[in-house]
C-alpha positions in Angstrom: 12.1 -19.4 -5.9 13.8 -22.7 -5.9 12.3 -25.7 -7.7 13.8 -28.5 -5.7 12.4 -31.6 -7.4 9.9 -32.7 -10.0 8.3 -36.1 -10.5 5.3 -37.1 -12.6 2.4 -35.4 -10.8 4.4 -33.7 -8.1 6.7 -30.6 -7.8 8.6 -29.3 -4.8 9.1 -25.5 -4.7 10.7 -23.8 -1.7 10.1 -27.0 0.4 6.4 -27.1 -0.4 5.1 -30.1 -2.3 2.4 -29.5 -4.9 0.4 -32.3 -6.4 -1.4 -30.4 -9.2 -0.5 -28.1 -12.0 1.0 -24.8 -10.9 1.8 -21.3 -12.1 5.0 -19.8 -10.6 4.9 -16.1 -10.3 7.9 -15.2 -8.0 7.4 -14.7 -5.2 4.3 -16.9 -5.1 2.9 -20.1 -6.5 -0.6 -20.5 -7.7 -1.5 -24.1 -6.9 -4.3 -26.2 -8.3 -4.1 -24.4 -11.6 -6.3 -25.9 -14.3 -7.3 -24.9 -17.8 -10.8 -24.4 -19.0 -10.2 -26.8 -21.9 -7.9 -29.3 -20.1 -5.0 -29.9 -22.4 -5.4 -26.7 -24.4 -3.9 -23.5 -23.0 -6.0 -20.3 -23.6 -5.0 -16.8 -22.7 -8.0 -16.7 -20.2 -6.1 -19.4 -18.2 -3.3 -16.9 -17.7 -4.9 -13.7 -16.4 -2.7 -13.6 -13.4 0.5 -14.1 -15.4 -0.5 -11.2 -17.7 -1.1 -9.0 -14.7 2.3 -10.0 -13.2 4.0 -8.9 -16.5 7.0 -11.3 -16.6 9.6 -10.9 -19.3 9.1 -14.5 -20.2 6.5 -17.2 -19.6 7.8 -20.8 -19.7 5.1 -23.3 -20.5 5.7 -26.8 -19.4 3.3 -29.0 -21.5 3.7 -32.1 -19.4 6.1 -35.0 -19.5 4.8 -36.2 -22.8 3.9 -32.7 -24.1 0.2 -33.4 -24.1 -0.9 -29.8 -23.4 -1.1 -27.7 -26.5 -0.5 -24.0 -26.8 -2.4 -22.4 -29.8 -0.8 -19.8 -31.8 -3.5 -17.4 -30.8 -2.5 -17.8 -27.1 1.1 -17.1 -28.0 0.2 -13.9 -30.0 -2.0 -12.7 -27.1 0.8 -13.1 -24.6 3.4 -11.5 -26.9 1.0 -8.6 -27.6 1.2 -8.0 -23.8 5.0 -7.9 -23.9 5.5 -11.5 -22.7 7.9 -13.7 -24.5 6.7 -17.4 -24.5 8.9 -20.4 -24.5 7.3 -23.9 -24.7 8.9 -27.1 -23.5 8.2 -30.4 -21.8 7.7 -29.8 -18.1 11.2 -31.1 -17.1 12.8 -28.9 -19.8 10.8 -25.8 -18.6 11.9 -26.4 -15.1 15.6 -26.4 -16.2 15.0 -23.3 -18.3 13.3 -21.6 -15.3 16.3 -22.3 -13.1 18.6 -20.8 -15.8 16.6 -17.7 -16.4 16.1 -17.0 -12.7 19.8 -17.4 -12.1 20.4 -14.8 -14.8 18.0 -12.4 -13.0 15.2 -12.4 -15.6 11.6 -11.8 -14.5 10.3 -15.2 -15.3 7.0 -17.0 -14.8 6.1 -20.6 -15.4 2.9 -22.5 -16.1 3.5 -26.1 -15.5 1.4 -29.2 -16.3 2.7 -31.9 -14.0 1.4 -35.0 -15.7 1.0 -36.3 -19.2 
């Protein structure tokens, strides 16, 4: 999957523009992704990620890192064999590109705004 561009509130992936938070599970994008608790990421928000079994999940916490990832969520993902890396969304996108280029099985959960 190719992330072509990102701007506050908008991301273009494989020539499709998304205007809400997304989960990228190559070869598909789950659009209009939202969390139960808004800016707090829970393992229940990532059921499809866990089922997909990526090697790594990149979490983009927004441009200003407003979304929080509790330690309990990280532990739950790691107990399912998924390494978790947390960044601002622009940094997560760059890391996604790097890991995909290296052939890793990578997923991303991206908060596109704050």
